[in-house]
C-alpha positions as CSV (number, residue, x, y, z in Angstrom):
1,M,15.4,-10.7,12.0
2,T,15.3,-13.4,9.4
3,V,13.2,-12.6,6.3
4,P,12.0,-14.9,3.6
5,E,14.4,-15.5,0.7
6,G,14.1,-12.8,-1.9
7,T,12.7,-10.2,0.5
8,E,15.9,-8.9,2.1
9,Q,15.7,-5.2,2.6
10,S,18.7,-3.0,3.0
11,N,19.2,-0.9,6.1
12,L,20.8,1.9,4.1
13,P,19.2,5.2,5.1
14,D,18.9,6.5,1.5
15,E,17.0,3.4,0.3
16,P,13.2,4.0,0.2
17,P,10.9,1.4,1.8
18,R,9.3,-1.1,-0.6
19,T,5.8,-0.3,-1.8
20,G,2.8,-2.6,-1.5
21,R,3.1,-3.4,-5.2
22,Q,6.7,-4.5,-4.7
23,W,5.8,-6.7,-1.8
24,F,3.0,-8.2,-3.9
25,L,5.5,-9.1,-6.6
26,L,7.9,-10.6,-4.0
27,G,5.1,-12.7,-2.7
28,A,4.3,-13.8,-6.3
29,R,7.9,-14.8,-6.8
30,A,7.9,-16.8,-3.6
31,A,5.0,-18.8,-5.1
32,I,7.5,-20.6,-7.3
33,S,8.2,-23.3,-4.7
34,I,8.0,-27.0,-4.1
35,P,4.7,-26.8,-2.1
36,A,3.0,-24.9,-4.9
37,L,4.2,-27.6,-7.4
38,I,2.9,-30.4,-5.2
39,L,-0.5,-28.6,-4.9
40,T,-0.6,-28.2,-8.7
41,A,0.1,-31.9,-9.1
42,A,-2.8,-32.7,-6.8
43,F,-5.1,-30.5,-8.8
44,V,-3.9,-32.3,-12.0
45,G,-5.1,-35.5,-10.4
46,Y,-8.4,-33.9,-9.5
47,A,-8.9,-32.9,-13.1
48,G,-9.0,-36.6,-13.9
49,L,-11.5,-37.2,-11.2
50,A,-13.7,-34.4,-12.4
51,R,-13.7,-35.6,-15.9
52,E,-14.5,-39.2,-14.8
53,T,-17.5,-38.0,-12.8
54,G,-18.9,-36.1,-15.8
55,L,-18.1,-32.5,-14.8
56,T,-17.6,-30.2,-17.8
57,L,-14.5,-28.0,-18.1
58,P,-16.3,-24.8,-17.1
59,E,-17.7,-26.5,-14.0
60,T,-14.3,-27.9,-13.1
61,L,-12.6,-24.5,-13.4
62,A,-15.4,-22.8,-11.5
63,M,-15.1,-25.2,-8.6
64,T,-11.3,-24.8,-8.6
65,G,-11.4,-21.0,-8.7
66,L,-14.3,-20.3,-6.3
67,I,-14.0,-23.1,-3.7
68,W,-10.2,-23.5,-4.0
69,A,-9.6,-25.8,-1.0
70,L,-9.1,-29.2,-2.6
71,P,-10.8,-31.4,0.1
72,S,-13.9,-29.4,-0.2
73,I,-13.8,-29.6,-4.0
74,V,-13.5,-33.4,-3.8
75,V,-16.4,-33.6,-1.4
76,L,-18.6,-31.6,-3.7
77,T,-17.6,-33.6,-6.7
78,G,-18.4,-36.8,-4.9
79,A,-21.8,-35.4,-3.8
80,L,-22.6,-34.4,-7.4
81,S,-21.6,-37.8,-8.8
82,S,-23.7,-39.7,-6.3
83,G,-26.8,-37.6,-7.0
84,M,-26.9,-36.0,-3.5
85,G,-29.3,-33.2,-3.0
86,L,-28.3,-29.5,-2.8
87,I,-28.8,-29.2,1.0
88,P,-26.9,-32.4,2.0
89,A,-24.1,-31.4,-0.4
90,S,-23.9,-28.0,1.1
91,I,-23.7,-29.4,4.6
92,A,-20.9,-31.8,3.5
93,V,-18.9,-29.0,1.9
94,A,-19.4,-26.8,5.0
95,L,-18.1,-29.5,7.3
96,A,-15.1,-30.1,5.1
97,S,-14.4,-26.4,5.0
98,V,-15.0,-25.5,8.7
99,R,-11.4,-26.4,9.4
100,L,-10.4,-23.2,7.5
101,M,-12.2,-20.9,9.9
102,P,-9.8,-21.0,12.8
103,M,-6.9,-20.8,10.3
104,T,-8.4,-17.6,8.8
105,M,-9.1,-16.2,12.3
106,A,-5.4,-16.8,13.2
107,L,-4.1,-15.2,10.0
108,M,-6.2,-12.1,9.5
109,P,-5.0,-10.3,12.7
110,M,-1.4,-11.0,11.6
111,V,-1.8,-9.3,8.2
112,K,-4.1,-6.5,9.3
113,V,-2.7,-3.0,9.9
114,P,-5.0,-1.3,12.5
115,G,-6.7,1.8,11.2
116,K,-5.4,1.3,7.6
117,T,-6.4,-2.1,6.2
118,K,-9.9,-2.2,4.7
119,T,-12.3,-5.0,5.2
120,W,-12.5,-5.9,1.5
121,H,-8.8,-6.4,1.4
122,L,-9.0,-9.0,4.2
123,L,-12.0,-10.7,2.4
124,I,-9.9,-11.1,-0.8
125,A,-6.9,-12.4,1.2
126,S,-9.1,-14.9,3.1
127,H,-10.1,-16.6,-0.1
128,F,-6.5,-17.8,-0.5
129,V,-6.4,-19.4,3.0
130,A,-5.8,-23.1,2.6
131,V,-3.2,-25.4,4.2
132,T,-0.5,-24.5,1.7
133,A,-0.9,-20.8,1.9
134,W,-1.5,-20.9,5.7
135,V,1.6,-22.8,6.5
136,F,3.6,-20.5,4.2
137,A,2.2,-17.5,6.0
138,M,2.8,-18.8,9.5
139,R,6.4,-19.4,8.6
140,N,7.2,-16.2,6.8
141,L,4.9,-13.4,7.6
142,P,6.0,-12.8,11.3
143,D,9.5,-11.8,10.0
144,L,8.1,-9.1,7.6
145,P,7.0,-5.6,8.5
146,R,3.3,-5.5,9.3
147,E,2.6,-3.2,6.3
148,A,4.2,-5.8,4.0
149,R,2.4,-8.9,5.2
150,L,-1.0,-8.4,3.4
151,P,0.4,-7.6,-0.1
152,Y,3.0,-10.3,0.3
153,F,0.5,-13.0,1.2
154,T,-2.0,-11.8,-1.4
155,G,0.7,-12.0,-4.1
156,F,1.6,-15.5,-3.0
157,G,-2.0,-16.7,-2.8
158,A,-3.1,-15.1,-6.1
159,S,-0.1,-16.5,-8.0
160,V,-0.6,-20.0,-6.7
161,T,-4.3,-19.9,-7.4
162,S,-3.9,-18.6,-10.9
163,F,-1.2,-21.1,-11.8
164,V,-3.2,-24.0,-10.4
165,F,-6.4,-22.8,-12.2
166,C,-4.6,-22.8,-15.6
167,M,-2.9,-26.1,-15.0
168,T,-6.2,-27.7,-14.0
169,G,-7.8,-26.7,-17.2
170,I,-4.8,-28.0,-19.2
171,A,-4.9,-31.3,-17.3
172,Y,-8.6,-31.7,-17.8
173,M,-8.1,-31.7,-21.6
174,A,-5.0,-33.9,-21.4
175,V,-6.0,-36.3,-18.6
176,E,-7.5,-38.9,-20.9
177,R,-3.9,-39.7,-22.0
178,M,-2.7,-40.0,-18.4
179,P,-2.5,-43.5,-16.8
180,D,-5.0,-44.0,-13.9
181,V,-2.1,-44.9,-11.6
182,V,-0.4,-41.7,-12.3
183,A,-3.5,-39.6,-11.7
184,G,-4.2,-41.4,-8.5
185,A,-0.7,-40.9,-7.2
186,L,-0.9,-37.2,-8.0
187,V,-4.0,-36.9,-5.8
188,L,-2.3,-38.6,-2.9
189,L,0.6,-36.1,-3.0
190,T,-1.7,-33.5,-1.3
191,P,-2.4,-35.3,2.0
192,V,1.2,-36.4,2.2
193,Y,2.4,-32.8,1.7
194,F,-0.2,-31.4,4.2
195,L,0.9,-33.9,6.8
196,C,4.6,-33.0,6.4
197,S,4.0,-29.3,6.3
198,L,1.8,-29.2,9.4
199,W,4.4,-31.3,11.3
200,G,7.1,-29.0,10.3
201,A,5.1,-25.9,11.1
202,A,4.1,-27.2,14.6
203,R,5.8,-25.2,17.3
204,L,4.4,-27.0,20.3
205,N,4.7,-30.6,21.2
206,V,0.9,-30.8,21.8
207,D,0.3,-30.0,18.2
208,K,2.4,-33.0,17.1
209,I,0.7,-35.2,19.7
210,A,-2.7,-34.2,18.3
211,M,-1.5,-35.2,14.8
212,V,-0.3,-38.6,16.0
213,V,-3.6,-39.2,17.8
214,G,-5.5,-38.2,14.7
215,L,-3.5,-40.6,12.5
216,A,-4.3,-43.4,14.9
217,L,-8.1,-42.6,15.1
218,G,-8.6,-41.9,11.4
219,P,-8.7,-45.5,10.2
220,V,-11.0,-46.5,13.1
221,F,-13.6,-43.9,12.3
222,F,-13.2,-44.6,8.6
223,L,-14.3,-48.2,9.3
224,Y,-17.1,-47.5,11.8
225,L,-18.4,-44.0,10.8
226,P,-17.7,-43.6,7.1
227,G,-18.6,-40.2,5.7
228,L,-18.1,-38.5,9.1
229,D,-14.7,-40.0,9.8
230,L,-12.7,-36.8,9.4
231,L,-15.2,-34.8,11.5
232,W,-15.1,-37.4,14.4
233,T,-11.3,-37.8,14.1
234,G,-10.7,-34.1,14.5
235,L,-13.3,-33.7,17.3
236,V,-12.3,-36.8,19.4
237,G,-8.6,-36.6,18.7
238,G,-8.3,-32.9,19.4
239,T,-10.4,-33.0,22.5
240,A,-8.6,-36.1,23.9
241,T,-5.2,-34.4,23.3
242,Y,-6.4,-31.2,25.0
243,L,-7.8,-32.9,28.0
244,G,-4.8,-35.2,28.3
245,M,-2.4,-32.3,28.3
246,R,-4.5,-30.4,30.9
247,V,-4.4,-33.4,33.2
248,L,-0.6,-33.9,32.6
249,R,0.2,-30.2,33.3
250,G,-2.1,-30.3,36.4
251,G,-0.3,-33.3,37.7
252,R,3.1,-31.6,37.3
253,S,2.0,-28.4,39.0
């Protein structure tokens, strides 16, 4: 069994198993990584966007800590800056966040210990579910003992969230000295990282095909259905890939 770096556990019979706190700290140490730094850089870019749109520092930090997923935060920031009403803004954020529901549904059974894990533990862990944490979990948690998965993931998610929260506040106060080109480049790091991470985490060829189809359809829907381009890209691209693979497999059989 291959375990994440820094979590190796000896097989010596006299060594006691690690506690939940120890696994939490190991997860926190694993948060010191390139993906976390890239995500932090993207939130530094968002701090500039928030300041330009007139959000105060407390509002920016509240959105960072409570919403967490950067695409949803950007959608809400855009809605606020354009004067959109509360209900349309809520719908826009919900549509931007609905992608996290299947990710959470796939992750929670992996970290849950039947008969032992409490619901509020899962609710806390689900707050940290975003692409960065989800890709990390899918890669590393299956190689850990089931009792270790929840504290390990929570340690990772809490550490990344806390560090990004602090850096966003620092960047908000310092962003006026940052060139616009640099701030924009930092924001673009996030989609580039998400794309590379999802491609690397894809275990089935159909997943990679769906990503290619989405990349092809994205610009088309952006031109003809702006504002709903991501929704239609995911819906049409995912459905077309699924039906295409069903037809292809049916022909082979």
